[in-house]
C-alpha positions, 0 to 999 in steps of 0.5 A, spaced: 508 501 532 515 500 532 518 502 525 525 500 527 523 493 528 523 488 522 516 485 520 515 480 515 508 478 513 507 472 509 502 467 506 502 462 500 502 468 495 506 474 497 512 475 502 512 483 505 519 485 508 521 492 509 523 496 503 531 497 503 536 499 498 537 492 496 531 492 493 532 498 488 535 494 482 529 489 483 524 494 482 528 498 477 525 495 471 518 497 473 521 504 473 524 504 467 519 500 463 512 501 466 512 509 467 504 509 467 504 505 474 504 512 477 499 516 473 495 517 479 500 517 485 502 522 489 510 521 488 512 518 481 517 513 481 518 513 473 525 513 471 531 511 475 532 518 478 524 518 481 525 511 483 531 513 487 527 519 490 521 514 492 526 510 496 529 515 499 523 518 502 520 511 504 526 509 508 527 516 511 519 516 513 521 509 516 527 512 520 523 518 523 517 513 525 512 516 520 511 510 515 513 503 514 514 501 507 514 494 505 517 491 498 512 485 495 515 479 493 510 475 489 511 467 491 508 464 485 512 468 480 518 468 484 520 475 483 519 482 486 512 485 484 512 492 487 511 496 494 506 498 499 506 501 506 503 503 512 503 511 514 500 516 518 501 511 524 497 514 530 498 510 536 494 514 540 488 514 536 489 507 534 489 509 526 493 508 520 493 509 513 495 504 508 497 506 501 503 508 496 501 501 493 503 499 486 505 493 482 508 491 476 503 490 470 504 482 470 502 482 478 495 487 477 489 483 477 492 477 480 491 475 487 497 479 489 493 485 491 488 481 495 493 477 499 497 483 501 491 487 503 489 481 507 496 480 511 496 488 512 489 488 515 490 482 519 497 485 522 494 492 523 487 490 527 490 483 530 497 485 532 498 493 532 491 493 535 488 498 530 481 501 530 481 504 523 485 503 517 484 508 512 485 508 504 486 514 499 485 514 492 485 519 486 478 520 484 480 519 477 483 512 479 477 508 478 481 502 478 484 503 485 477 505 488 474 499 485 479 494 488 479 498 495 471 497 495 472 489 493 476 488 499 471 491 504 473 498 504 467 503 505 467 509 501 467 515 506 467 521 501 472 526 497 477 531 500 477 536 494 483 539 492 487 536 497 494 534 494 498 534 488 498 528 483 505 526 481 504 531 475 503 537 479 496 538 478 491 538 484 487 532 485 481 530 489 482 524 494 477 519 495 477 516 502 475 509 504 476 505 510 475 499 514 474 499 522 476 493 526 468 491 527 468 490 520 474 486 519 472 481 525 465 481 522 466 480 515 472 483 511 477 477 514 472 472 512 471 475 505 478 476 503 480 469 506 475 466 501 478 470 495 485 467 496 483 460 496 
């Protein structure tokens, strides 16, 4: 994956475009008014200072080829809804991770997440020719784990005490994945059906 290229992924529900400084003001209200969004995140974007740090880290990770962050535009509500990204991109082994995903409360529980995941998985498996997409979630974040399972994520196990939450406490991470054969044989059709 060439992180210098401009990738725009789009369907009837959402448009994903590369995260850039121009999106800061559009996402700032989430940071100021909905700080609980980042309760289980590795990096908090709650508050203007933290959001600035989040942007800086995400954009630098893209420049260094380590990640590709997207901003999510909700086409139904005609507003920006949150962010997501590819990271730990390993071209040699044809794997990547998908995460750092958050949405404002008004977009949670809507078609936004499934529409985004469909576009990202389709791009990963069909354009980038990846063999495996991995997801991680704080073991306490049952909502995120359930959402990942609802899009076809297969539970692999728990990485114990493997990182710090945004509050600084140690956390266990639940690992899920989707492999290419699962995408081709069932996940793609299942997600398409949920978007109708």
